[in-house]
C-alpha positions as CSV (number, residue, x, y, z in Angstrom):
1,M,-21.4,-9.7,-15.3
2,H,-20.7,-8.2,-11.7
3,P,-20.4,-4.3,-12.2
4,T,-16.9,-4.6,-10.6
5,E,-15.8,-7.1,-13.0
6,G,-12.7,-6.1,-15.0
7,K,-12.6,-2.6,-13.5
8,V,-9.3,-2.2,-11.5
9,F,-9.1,-2.4,-7.7
10,V,-7.7,0.3,-5.5
11,L,-6.4,0.0,-2.0
12,L,-6.0,3.3,-0.2
13,V,-4.3,2.9,3.2
14,S,-4.0,6.1,5.2
15,G,-1.6,6.0,8.6
16,K,0.2,8.1,10.9
17,V,3.2,6.7,12.7
18,K,4.7,8.3,16.1
19,E,6.6,11.5,15.8
20,G,9.9,10.8,14.4
21,Q,9.3,7.2,13.0
22,A,8.7,7.9,9.5
23,A,12.3,7.6,8.3
24,A,12.1,4.1,9.9
25,F,8.7,3.0,8.1
26,T,10.0,4.4,4.7
27,S,13.1,2.0,5.2
28,C,10.8,-1.0,6.3
29,F,8.2,-0.3,3.3
30,Q,11.1,0.1,0.6
31,K,12.0,-3.5,0.8
32,L,8.5,-4.8,0.0
33,A,8.0,-1.9,-2.6
34,D,11.2,-3.2,-4.2
35,Y,9.7,-7.1,-4.0
36,V,6.2,-5.8,-5.3
37,T,7.6,-4.1,-8.3
38,A,9.9,-6.9,-9.2
39,N,7.9,-9.8,-8.5
40,E,4.1,-9.1,-8.7
41,P,2.6,-8.4,-11.9
42,G,-1.0,-7.8,-10.8
43,C,-0.2,-4.5,-8.6
44,L,-0.4,-2.0,-11.2
45,S,1.0,0.9,-8.7
46,Y,2.2,0.8,-5.3
47,Q,3.0,4.1,-4.2
48,L,3.9,5.7,-0.5
49,S,3.2,9.6,-0.1
50,F,4.0,11.6,2.8
51,S,1.5,14.5,4.0
52,D,2.8,18.1,3.0
53,S,1.8,19.3,6.4
54,D,2.5,16.5,9.1
55,P,5.9,14.6,8.8
56,D,4.8,11.4,10.3
57,K,1.4,11.0,7.9
58,F,1.5,9.4,4.9
59,I,-1.0,7.2,2.0
60,I,-0.1,4.0,0.5
61,F,-2.0,4.3,-3.0
62,E,-2.1,0.5,-4.6
63,R,-3.7,-0.6,-7.8
64,Y,-4.1,-4.2,-8.3
65,T,-5.7,-6.2,-11.4
66,T,-8.5,-7.7,-9.2
67,A,-9.3,-7.5,-5.3
68,Q,-8.4,-11.3,-5.2
69,Y,-4.7,-10.7,-6.1
70,L,-4.5,-8.3,-3.4
71,E,-6.0,-11.0,-1.3
72,D,-4.4,-14.0,-2.4
73,V,-1.0,-12.9,-3.5
74,H,0.0,-9.7,-1.9
75,W,-1.2,-10.0,1.4
76,K,-0.1,-13.7,1.7
77,S,3.4,-13.2,0.5
78,E,6.5,-13.9,2.5
79,P,7.9,-10.0,2.0
80,F,4.4,-8.8,3.3
81,G,4.7,-10.8,6.4
82,Q,8.3,-9.6,6.8
83,F,7.3,-6.2,6.2
84,R,5.3,-6.3,9.4
85,K,8.0,-8.1,11.3
86,D,10.6,-5.6,10.3
87,L,8.3,-2.5,11.6
88,E,7.9,-4.2,15.0
89,A,11.7,-4.9,15.3
90,A,12.3,-1.2,14.4
91,G,9.8,-0.3,16.9
92,V,7.5,1.7,14.5
93,E,3.8,2.5,15.9
94,W,0.9,3.3,14.0
95,V,-1.0,6.1,15.6
96,E,-3.9,6.1,13.0
97,K,-4.9,3.6,10.2
98,S,-7.4,3.2,7.8
99,V,-8.0,1.1,5.0
100,T,-10.5,1.8,2.3
101,R,-11.6,-0.2,-1.0
102,Y,-12.3,1.1,-4.3
103,Y,-13.1,0.0,-8.0
104,E,-12.0,2.8,-10.9
105,N,-15.2,3.2,-12.5
106,G,-15.0,7.0,-13.4
107,P,-13.3,9.2,-16.0
108,G,-9.7,10.2,-15.6
109,Y,-6.0,8.7,-15.7
110,M,-3.2,7.2,-13.6
111,A,-0.5,8.1,-16.0
112,K,0.2,10.5,-18.9
């Protein structure tokens, strides 16, 4: 058995948009989050959180049953493609973006 088999896959997107564009980003993200919540059972968590010191900086914390689910279902969905188009149409520009991949292997909990 592979050491990550059966482990929840986590994607952490850290980003920052141009000054004053956080509301537009949030509006675009809301549509995608609503779709994911209702239609992607393999997505266990999907949360946008903003920095307490920079209103244009945020993270998106995502948890999936498998990495393959993220790649083959979420990223290939029509709403994910539309999200990218919506950001472009709204003029939202990323200033910073990093994507980090993890597996849940350690102690702790995600909900209480």
